[in-house]
ZAMARGU-4260 file (C-alpha; in steps of 0.2 Angstrom, whole numbers, plus 5000, padded with zeros to 4 digits):
<rodrens>
0) 4860/5090/4470 | 4875/5080/4467 | 4887/5091/4476 | 4887/5095/4495 | 4890/5114/4492
5) 4874/5115/4482 | 4864/5107/4498 | 4876/5115/4511 | 4871/5132/4506 | 4853/5128/4514
10) 4861/5120/4530 | 4858/5133/4541 | 4837/5131/4535 | 4838/5111/4534 | 4845/5110/4553
15) 4830/5116/4559 | 4817/5117/4547 | 4824/5101/4535 | 4809/5102/4523 | 4814/5117/4517
20) 4802/5133/4513 | 4788/5121/4507 | 4793/5105/4511 | 4792/5089/4497 | 4773/5084/4491
25) 4765/5070/4497 | 4768/5060/4484 | 4786/5063/4485 | 4787/5059/4505 | 4784/5040/4501
30) 4790/5036/4485 | 4791/5020/4477 | 4810/5020/4478 | 4809/5026/4498 | 4796/5010/4501
35) 4809/4999/4492 | 4823/5004/4501 | 4812/5002/4516 | 4810/4985/4510 | 4826/4980/4509
40) 4832/4988/4527 | 4817/4976/4532 | 4822/4960/4525 | 4840/4963/4532 | 4835/4964/4550
45) 4825/4949/4546 | 4837/4937/4540 | 4848/4943/4552 | 4836/4939/4567 | 4831/4924/4558
50) 4848/4918/4559 | 4851/4923/4577 | 4836/4912/4584 | 4843/4897/4577 | 4860/4899/4584
55) 4857/4885/4598 | 4850/4874/4584 | 4868/4876/4573 | 4876/4875/4589 | 4870/4859/4593
60) 4873/4853/4575 | 4892/4856/4576 | 4895/4851/4594 | 4904/4869/4597 | 4909/4873/4614
65) 4904/4890/4621 | 4921/4896/4617 | 4924/4888/4598 | 4907/4896/4596 | 4912/4912/4600
70) 4925/4911/4588 | 4915/4905/4575 | 4902/4919/4578 | 4917/4932/4577 | 4918/4926/4559
75) 4903/4937/4554 | 4910/4953/4561 | 4927/4949/4552 | 4917/4946/4536 | 4907/4963/4538
80) 4923/4975/4542 | 4932/4967/4529 | 4920/4971/4517 | 4913/4987/4521 | 4929/4999/4513
85) 4928/4989/4499 | 4908/4990/4496 | 4911/5011/4499 | 4922/5011/4485 | 4911/5000/4475
90) 4894/5011/4477 | 4905/5025/4471 | 4910/5017/4455 | 4894/5008/4451 | 4880/5017/4461
95) 4875/5013/4477 | 4857/5005/4472 | 4866/4991/4461 | 4876/4987/4474 | 4863/4986/4488
100) 4854/4973/4477 | 4870/4963/4474 | 4872/4963/4494 | 4855/4958/4498 | 4857/4943/4486
105) 4874/4939/4492 | 4867/4939/4511 | 4850/4928/4506 | 4861/4914/4499 | 4872/4914/4513
110) 4857/4914/4526 | 4854/4895/4524 | 4873/4889/4523 | 4876/4890/4543 | 4861/4875/4546
115) 4871/4863/4532 | 4887/4863/4540 | 4894/4849/4553 | 4911/4856/4560 | 4917/4873/4568
120) 4928/4876/4555 | 4914/4875/4541 | 4903/4885/4551 | 4917/4898/4553 | 4919/4899/4535
125) 4901/4901/4530 | 4898/4915/4544 | 4912/4924/4535 | 4901/4923/4518 | 4887/4930/4529
130) 4895/4943/4537 | 4902/4949/4521 | 4885/4950/4514 | 4878/4957/4530 | 4891/4971/4529
135) 4890/4974/4512 | 4870/4977/4514 | 4873/4988/4528 | 4886/5000/4518 | 4876/4999/4503
140) 4859/5002/4509 | 4864/5017/4520 | 4874/5024/4505 | 4857/5022/4495 | 4847/5030/4510
145) 4859/5045/4511 | 4857/5051/4492 | 4838/5048/4493 | 4837/5059/4510 | 4846/5073/4500
150) 4833/5071/4486 | 4818/5071/4497 | 4825/5088/4508 | 4818/5078/4523 | 4828/5070/4537
155) 4820/5052/4534 | 4835/5042/4539 | 4826/5034/4557 | 4812/5028/4546 | 4825/5015/4536
160) 4831/5009/4552 | 4814/5008/4559 | 4811/4997/4544 | 4827/4985/4551 | 4820/4986/4568
165) 4804/4980/4563 | 4811/4966/4552 | 4821/4961/4567 | 4807/4960/4578 | 4797/4951/4565
170) 4811/4938/4561 | 4812/4934/4579 | 4793/4932/4582 | 4793/4921/4567 | 4809/4912/4570
175) 4802/4908/4589 | 4786/4902/4583 | 4793/4890/4570 | 4806/4884/4580 | 4797/4869/4587
180) 4789/4864/4571 | 4803/4868/4557 | 4821/4862/4557 | 4834/4875/4556 | 4839/4869/4538
185) 4822/4873/4532 | 4818/4888/4542 | 4833/4897/4535 | 4831/4890/4518 | 4814/4898/4518
190) 4821/4915/4526 | 4834/4915/4511 | 4822/4913/4498 | 4810/4928/4506 | 4826/4939/4505
195) 4828/4934/4486 | 4810/4938/4482 | 4810/4954/4492 | 4825/4958/4482 | 4819/4955/4466
200) 4803/4964/4468 | 4812/4979/4478 | 4828/4980/4467 | 4816/4981/4452 | 4807/4996/4459
205) 4823/5004/4465 | 4830/5002/4447 | 4815/5007/4440 | 4813/5024/4449 | 4823/5040/4444
210) 4839/5039/4451 | 4843/5050/4467 | 4858/5061/4462 | 4873/5053/4472 | 4879/5063/4487
215) 4899/5065/4485 | 4910/5074/4496 | 4912/5092/4494 | 4926/5100/4484 | 4942/5104/4493
220) 4944/5124/4497 | 4957/5132/4505 | 4970/5118/4501 | 4971/5103/4513 | 4961/5110/4527
225) 4944/5106/4519 | 4946/5087/4515 | 4955/5086/4532 | 4941/5093/4542 | 4928/5082/4532
230) 4937/5067/4537 | 4937/5073/4556 | 4919/5076/4554 | 4918/5058/4547 | 4928/5051/4562
235) 4919/5059/4575 | 4901/5054/4568 | 4907/5037/4567 | 4912/5038/4587 | 4895/5043/4589
240) 4888/5027/4580 | 4901/5017/4589 | 4896/5024/4607 | 4878/5021/4603 | 4880/5003/4595
245) 4891/5000/4611 | 4875/5003/4621 | 4866/4992/4610 | 4877/4977/4610 | 4880/4978/4629
250) 4861/4977/4631 | 4858/4964/4619 | 4869/4951/4630 | 4869/4959/4648 | 4852/4966/4651
255) 4843/4949/4655 | 4857/4944/4665 | 4856/4961/4676 | 4838/4960/4677 | 4838/4942/4686
260) 4853/4941/4696 | 4855/4960/4702 | 4836/4966/4702 | 4830/4947/4705 | 4817/4948/4691
265) 4809/4932/4687 | 4815/4924/4669 | 4798/4931/4661 | 4801/4949/4666 | 4820/4950/4662
270) 4815/4944/4643 | 4801/4958/4645 | 4815/4969/4651 | 4825/4968/4634 | 4810/4965/4623
275) 4804/4984/4631 | 4821/4990/4625 | 4820/4985/4609 | 4800/4989/4605 | 4805/5007/4612
280) 4820/5008/4600 | 4808/5004/4585 | 4796/5015/4591 | 4808/5031/4595 | 4814/5026/4577
285) 4797/5027/4569 | 4794/5046/4576 | 4813/5050/4571 | 4808/5060/4556 | 4794/5067/4565
290) 4806/5073/4579 | 4821/5079/4567 | 4810/5091/4556 | 4802/5100/4574 | 4818/5098/4583
295) 4832/5098/4570 | 4844/5083/4570 | 4857/5089/4582 | 4844/5093/4596 | 4837/5074/4593
300) 4855/5067/4594 | 4860/5077/4610 | 4843/5075/4620 | 4843/5056/4614 | 4859/5053/4620
305) 4856/5062/4636 | 4840/5052/4639 | 4847/5037/4636 | 4862/5040/4649 | 4849/5044/4663
310) 4838/5029/4658 | 4854/5017/4659 | 4858/5025/4675 | 4841/5021/4682 | 4842/5003/4674
315) 4859/4999/4682 | 4857/5006/4698 | 4839/5005/4703 | 4834/4992/4718 | 4818/4985/4711
320) 4810/4978/4696 | 4798/4992/4689 | 4812/5007/4688 | 4823/4997/4682 | 4810/4991/4667
325) 4807/5010/4664 | 4826/5013/4663 | 4827/5002/4648 | 4814/5010/4639 | 4820/5026/4641
330) 4837/5020/4635 | 4829/5011/4619 | 4820/5029/4615 | 4835/5038/4619 | 4847/5028/4608
335) 4834/5025/4594 | 4840/5039/4581 | 4857/5043/4587 | 4865/5030/4576 | 4855/5032/4559
340) 4858/5052/4562 | 4876/5049/4563 | 4877/5038/4548 | 4866/5050/4537 | 4880/5066/4543
345) 4893/5055/4539 | 4885/5050/4521 | 4882/5069/4519 | 4900/5073/4523 | 4911/5058/4516
350) 4898/5050/4503 | 4899/5031/4503 | 4917/5031/4508 | 4910/5042/4524 | 4895/5030/4528
355) 4909/5014/4526 | 4920/5023/4538 | 4907/5027/4551 | 4898/5011/4548 | 4914/5001/4553
360) 4917/5010/4568 | 4900/5009/4574 | 4900/4990/4570 | 4915/4989/4581 | 4905/4997/4595
365) 4894/4983/4595 | 4908/4970/4596 | 4918/4979/4609 | 4901/4983/4621 | 4898/4965/4628
370) 4916/4959/4632 | 4920/4976/4639 | 4905/4974/4651 | 4909/4957/4655 | 4929/4960/4660
375) 4922/4977/4670 | 4908/4966/4678 | 4921/4952/4683 | 4933/4968/4691 | 4918/4978/4700
380) 4900/4973/4698 | 4887/4971/4682 | 4878/4987/4688 | 4894/4996/4688 | 4899/4989/4672
385) 4882/4994/4665 | 4886/5013/4669 | 4899/5014/4656 | 4882/5012/4643 | 4877/5028/4652
390) 4894/5037/4650 | 4896/5032/4631 | 4878/5037/4627 | 4881/5054/4636 | 4897/5056/4625
395) 4887/5052/4608 | 4876/5065/4613 | 4890/5078/4616 | 4900/5074/4600 | 4885/5077/4590
400) 4885/5094/4599 | 4901/5096/4594 | 4900/5093/4576 | 4883/5102/4574 | 4883/5113/4557
405) 4892/5129/4562 | 4887/5139/4547 | 4879/5140/4530 | 4894/5131/4522 | 4895/5117/4534
410) 4892/5101/4525 | 4888/5092/4540 | 4871/5101/4540 | 4855/5088/4540
</rodrens>
């Protein structure tokens, strides 16, 4: 089904019954290609987390102030954003699977480099390369996943992102355990070596398997209206991803501070609050395919956004620790599947370039979340600032409702 107009005719069925009349066979549901691609998502999350837990060591090594370190870390984002659009074009030209292998190779080679820098400019330079690999990997992997989702005929995109979340949790856990006994240079070198090993094994499996027909934008019908509408859909889905990532980025930096300063939790309970959010998001993604099959993707995104909105209001405004922790769990469960389903739909509408556009917008949300919360907290208070996460989550769900498939020819069906 290389063209969307061949799959769009089934859109009214796949929204509420994504498996089609009979559904895929058990053998195809977890094919070798799907397992290999899940391994790529997992190692991507693992490598990023392995770097994150070593930031304090690298900061001390380069003697960076907080502001200098912030500028250096911004280079990751700059490298990622600068690469994403280019990688979308490379996926169109060479195929998403070879580009995925090349991107993960670059990321694995770049991971050890920060531990060998001794100045802030040098750190910024290698983080540009790291960001380029990370951004390239995310666009290429999601493009390959969109093609595989179309081939399987099931909304399995959340399972790939569950692999990323599990890899991130494993990377953070292993990195934390090794922090006292292994230097940053050795830890990141071993992480990079693991990345190369997984890339070699999973890449061989991915290339040997039958290629999934590449999803391409539907041919224009009715003059310029069709491509313009497809472009608008991609942008709206990218805004959905942005709203979701805004919440993820904000909670990563501000959840523990809110729990300690505003709710007066102990340091241990504050750490547990963010851990509860991360575990809930992982669990939500593991069950994302099951929910999408039974409820339809639009309902999953709408209910997810509204659940995250309610949970964030509770977490931000609760006067005590237990309801605040419960609120963070609801936020994790609610946001879990909105981002992957938005990226999947953007890819179905716009192909790899659609994935690149939506991913870039989503990454922008991850970037603007923490500073926006900080400025608003200074102007008002942190609990009030965190309510913007609730507003963004609700907006993400409402946008998903606005771009739901409206008929049998709607390419956004999933």
